[in-house]
Residue, then its C-alpha position, 0 to 999 in steps of 0.5 A: m258962556s252964552h245968556r241963554s246957557s246961563r239961564k238954562l243952568v240957572w233953571r237946572r239948578v232950581a229944578a234940582l233944589a225943588a226936588l229935594p223936598i219931595l224926596v224928604i216927604a217921601a222918605q217920611p212914612a218909613s219912620a212914622q211908627l216907633a216900637l218900644p224897647g223889647a215891645v212885640a206888637p200882636a201879629p196875625a198868624g202867619s205874619l211877623a211882628s215889628p223889629m224891636a227898637k233900641p231904648a231911646r236916649k236923652r240928653a245929659p243935663a247941662g255941664d255933664g258933657e256926655e249923653a245919659r240913657g233916660p229911664a227905661i220904658a216897660p215894654k208893651l206886653p201881648t194881651e189876651d187879644a193876641i190869642v183870642g180867636k186863633t187856633l194854636h197847636l202844641d209844636g205846630t202839629r199836635s194838640a190844639i187850643e181855642f180861646q174865646r171872650s165872655g164879657s171881660d173874661t177869656q176862656v178856653a173854647k176848645l181843647t184837643l190833647s194828643g198823646d201816647r196810649m197808656s195801655r199800648s206802648g207806641e200807639t198815640c191818642r187824641i182827646e176832645v176835652s169836654g165841658m167847654p168853656l174852661r175857666l182861666t185863673a190869673r197867676d203871678s209870673e216872674t217874667g212880667l208877661r200875662r199868666y193864667q192857669v186853665e182850670f181842667p182838673a184832669c190836667p191843670f196847667t199854666f201858660e203865658i201869653l206871647d205874640g199870637a202864641v202861648l207857652a205852656a208849663n206843667e211842672g215837668k211831668a205828663c198828665e195821665l188821663k186814665q179814663a181815656d187811656c191817654r198820657a198827654d203833656p201840654a208843656g211847650l209852645w202852642g202857636m202857628g200850625e205847620q200848614e200856615f207857614d209861608p215859604k216866602r217869609s222864611k228868610d224874613m223870620l229868621g232875620l227877625r229873630a237875629r234882630v230880636e237876639k241882638t236886643v236880648r244881648h243889649d238889654f242883658h248887658a244894661l241889666y247886668d251893668r246896673n245890678k254888677k254891685d249886687k253879687p247874688l242878683r248879678k250871679l242869678l241874671v248871668r245864670a239865666q242868660a247863660g241857660f237860655s239858649s239851651w232852655r230855647e232849644e229844648i222847647c223848640r226842637s220838636y216844633a214843625q219845620e223849626s230849622e226852616y222857619g225858627y218860628c219857635a225860637l223867635r217867639i221864645t226869644e221875644a218873650r226873653a226880650l219882653a222879660l229883660g225890658t220889664q226888669l229894665a223898667q221895674g226892676v228885678k224881683r228878688p226870688p226868696g232865699l236869694e241871699a241865703a243861697a249865695g251865702g251857703e255857696a260862698a261857705r261851701k267854696g270856703k270849705e273846699r279851699r281849706p287844706 
């Protein structure tokens, strides 16, 4: 090889090595943000939350010979900021609710209920609720999510705050607003309206739901392993996980364009991930009478086995 060819080869190698730091620096922004396990950051209407990260691991003490999982970190739960200033629609099409700030309090600024006319079967009705704003009262929540009761005497209901949405409950019954000749049920997911969906984001939304479901399965197995020696609690956890899919389907089957976007299922699954993440970090709250119920079930099964 000539001296000139040798110099050219050396310079090529130097140039290749010099390019490596540039490639590394360019790759850094992709890992600049780290999501907490199960956390769902509030996102503007029509946008997607960041995928959830698996819980971080830490090294076991010297001499253990293997990695040990560090203490679980409670996920960052959606706050009132996730819903203030937005118009949320029940099932994406029907009733509507808006929230506002008043000092440090959050209030219902506007509420429209859609339902069925009581005097004429098959006819729909729509009520613009007066007497705004409506006060919200904080309530305890088994899921760890922020829960409030809407102080609307004609139809009081509670809701939990999700990412840009609320999940409302009304003890399984519709409200009969006799003065307005209307029967309305506020229970269900209040979130994005059907006009807000972007066809270009449908695959992203469905893909994000799949990733959140993976987080749910991961966290459930971790929670089960932690409590598997506690038989009553273990059975409670299994029942909740087994019933989750059918419960989600019941809530989301009427949501607008659910088959194309899966928006409702995504929000409900995120809520499940948040609940499991909170239980991993803070423990599972034992419902009253759990041991008594387990004992009664064992006694019943004992009688069934007797000849």
